[in-house]
N, C-alpha and C positions, 0 to 999 in steps of 0.2 A: 542503394535501399529504395524501394518504390514506396513513396508516401501515400497511405490511404487517407490520412487526415494531415493537413499541413496549416499550422496557425502561425500568423506572423504579425507580431506587435498588436495582439489583441487587446483592446481596452473596453470595459463595460462600466458605464456610469448609471447610477439611479439618483437623478438630481444632482446634489452637491457631493454625493457619496461615491467613490471610485471602488468598484468591487474587484475589478481586474486591472493590473498595471502592466501593460505592454507584454503579455504572455506570448512567448514564441516556442513552439514544439512541433515535431514531426513524428507521426506515428506510422510504422510500417505496416504493409499489407500483411495479414495473417499474423498479427502481434497481439499478445495478450498485455495490454498496456493499463497501468493502474494510476489514478489520480488520489494521492495519499496526503491527508492533512487534517487538522482539527476542525471542528465545527466553525463555519464562518470564514474559512480561508480562500472560498471561492471556487472550489472544485465542482459542486453542483451547478454553479452558475456557468462554468465553462461547457459542462456536459449539455446544459440546456442551449447554449449558444450553437453547439455542433447539431443538435437536434432541430434547431430553428424555432424553439419556444420563446427565445429572447431575440433581440437584434443587437449587433455589436454596435458599439459607440465609435470605434476606430479599429483599423486594422484588417486583416483578411483571413477567411477561412476557405480552404480548397479541399476537395474530396476527389482523390485521384486525379489531381491537377486541374479540377474544375471548380471555379469560384461559386460556392454555393450560398453566399451570404445573403442574397435577395430571394432564395427560393423558400416557398412555403414548406412547412414541415412535412405534408403529405407528399410532396414531390422530391424529397431527399430520400436516397436509398439507404436509410438507416432506420432502425427500430430501437425501442427503449424499453427496458424492464425497470419498473419502479420498486421502490421500498415496499409499497402496498400494491399488490398484485393486481387489483382492479379487475378480477375476473367477473364475467357476467353471471350472476347467481341463478338466472332462470334458464341458462344454456347448459347443455352437457359438456362434459370435458372436451369431447370430439369437436363440438359446435363452437366452443370458445377457441380451439386451436385454429379452426377453419375461418374464423371470422375475417381476419385481415385478407385472406384470399378471396373471400366473397366480396369484400369492399373493392377488390382490385378486378372483379368481373371474372375471376377464374370459374370455369363450369363446374357444377356440383360433383360430378364424377371424379374430376381431377382433383379438386379441393379436398375432397373426403380422403382420396388415396394420399395425397400429400400430407394431410393431418395426421393420418394413420402412420405414416413414416416417421413423423416427428414425435408422436407418442411412443413408438417402438424405440426412438433414440434416446428417450428420457426414462425408458422403463416403465411406462404407464399404459400400455396397450389394453391391459386387463380392466382399466378404469375409464374407458371411453364413454360409457353410458352414464357414468355418475355424475353427480352435480358438485360444484365448488364445496358446498356446505357439508359434504360427505368425505371431503379430503383432509388430511392432516396439513399442517403449515408447510412442510417440506415438499409434499405432493402438489399443493397449490403453486409453490415456486417452480417446480418442474413444468407444470401447466403453462405458467406465464413465460417460462423460457421458450417452450415449444411453440406458443403462439407467435413470439416474436421471431423465431427462426424460420418459421414456415414460409413468410414470403421471400425467403432468401436475400436478406439485406446485405449490403456490402459492408456495413459496419453496425455492430450491437452495441448500445450504450446501456450500462448497468449501474443504476443509482442505489447504492447500498442494498442489494436485494437479499443479502443474508441476515441483516440486523435484527429481524423479527424472530429468527429461529434460535433454539437452545444450542449451548455449546457443542454437544456431539453431532447434532445434525449440521451445524454450521462447518464442522470440521469435515464431515462427509461430503457436503455439497461443495467445498473448495476443490477437492479431487474431481467430482463430477463435472464442475464448471470448466476446469482446465481441460479435461478429456473432451468435452463438448467443442471447446474452441479448436483443439487440434483436429477433431474429427471433422468439423464443418470447413475449417479453413477461413472462417470470418474473422475479421478484425474485432476484438473485444476491448472496449474502454470501460474500465471498472472503477467506480468511485468508492471510497471507503475511508474511514477514519481509524480502522483497525490494522494495526501494523502486521499482525501474524497473517492475516488474509494477504496483504499486499506481497509480503515476503514469500509465502508458500506458492502463489499462483502466477505472479507476474513475469513476463519476459523482461520488461522495464517499468520502472516506477518514477513518476514525477512527484517530488515532495513540495507540497505548497503550504505557503503562510502569508496571511495578510495580502491575499491577492497576487502574490508573486511566486513564480517557481524557484525553488531554493536549490534544487539538485535533481538531475536526472541521470538514471543509470540502472544497471541491474540489482537484484536483491543484494548480491554480494558487494557490489560497488558502494551502494548506499549505507549497508551496515559497517563494512569493514574501512571504508574510506570517505566518511562524511566530511562535506567541505566547510561547514560552519557549526556553530554551537547548537543553533536550532535543529538541524538535521541529527547531529550526535545524540541530543537529548531526547528527541521525538522518537527515533527509531531504537527499539529495544531499551536496554538500560545501560546507563554508563556513569562513570565517575568522572566529573569535571573538576580539575584542580588548576588553581592559579600557579603559574610557574614563570620563572625568569628565562628568556631565551637569549642564549649567549651569542647564536649565529644561526642563519638560515642559508643553505647553499644547495642548488639543484634539487630542490624538493626534499630536503633533509635538514632538521633542525637539531642543534645542541642545546639541550634544556637542563636546568638545574631543578631536581625534584626538591619537594619539601623535606627537609632533613639534610640537604646538601649533596646528595649523589647526583652526578652528572650522567646523562644518557643521550644517545642519538636516535632519533625517530623520524617518521615520514611527517611532512608538513604540508598544509594546504595554503601555500602562498602567503606565508605569514612573515613579518618583519621582525627584527629583534626587539626586545621589550618585554613586557609582561602580558601573557596570553593565556588562553585556556588549553589545557591537555586533557584529552579524552582517553579513558582507560575503561575498556569492558570489564565487568566484574569476572567473567571467566578467564580472563587473561593473567589473573593474580592467583598465586598459591601462597600457602603458608610454609616459610622456609626460614633456616638459619642463614641462608644467603640472601640477605634482606636488602632490597632497594628502599623500602619504606619501613617505618615502625608505626604500629598502630596498638590501640587498646579495645578489646572486644566489648561491645555493649549488649549484643543478644545474637542468639543463632535461631534462625526460622527454618522450620522443616517444610520443604515445598514437595515432597514426594520423590521425584526423579532427582532432584538435587537439593542442596542446603545453601542458604544464604546467611553469610556472616557480616553483620552490621557492626562497623567499628568507627573509630575516630583516629586520625593521626596525631602525632605528637605536636603538630602545629594547630590542632583543633578542627581540622577540616574533616567532613564526613567521608567515609570510603565504605564500599561493600564488596565482597568477593562471592563467587559461587563455587561450591565443591560438589563434585559427583557424589551422589548417595550410595555408598558401598560400605559393606561390613568392616573394611580395614580402615575406613576413615575414622581418625581420632579428633573428636570435636573440641575446639577451645571453650573455656568457660567465660562467662561475663567477668569483665574486670582483669582478665589475662592479657598481657603485653605480648604481642606477636610480631615476628618479622614477615613482611610480604615481598615475594619475589615477582617481578614483572617479566613476563615471557618475552622473548625476542620478537620485536614488531608489534608488541601488544599496546602500545600507546601512539597516539596521533596528535600533533599540534594543529589546533583549529585556526580558521579565520575567524575574525570578530563577527 
């Protein structure tokens, strides 16, 4: 794997506060890589270090095997798209896109041609002579992308660029962003707190919390095989149950479920004792072949599926998802139901 960006033991301090604790990760060339985590976890700080807007306190940042820690932002072959697009209101769309090329000394004919190509790529050629105030939020976002891509950076940094858009537009732009990344072949490093954005667009995801990387993997890895409680709880929905672990061997654990039934499931390097078991709601079904017994509290209609909120006989809360179909028979509040756990549907977590 050719590393476009390679971070080794990166630490960032602001006085007595440490924002990043020894972060190490390698981002491949032509990869859509996402930094995902809650507000204050350090993901934007990490992006700013790569861009050169902040200096690292310790560690090393390399871009295509070149140490860039001492380079000024304008000398780094990276561009950034911010949450607020910062378009120049007095310039046309075409001039906004061409601005970076102008700063690099590209001649007028070449920069207008390149800006035109970028507008065609983001489907805004017909808007070249308009001003930012005459565009919708989604169109402004495309202009900001075109402007950032025009100078052909080796790496494009995106700091929550979709957060100001409405739901339908965010969903459409996710597809367009991934298509742009594949079309240009540029490494994208995307910052978001939105799990769905990360899962739908990314080649790989780094989940962050409190200035540390908790797990790196594909969307499927992160969702299906979380390594600890934070990742399991932050990515999607999950049921976290306290269980007794009888034994762990070769990545498999024998655990005792509430109610006494024993199962074998994948484990994230956990020892015997009492630990958290993660069960995704869609991995449970209502069945007479029960692994767990629960009492229904309420049923929530979500359109494409239905959420059943219940509590186990032990008192622990649990929820399951049922596909919305005409043949689905819904349980009633107060009804006692059996829950069947599908094969491989549970995972024992590290603490």
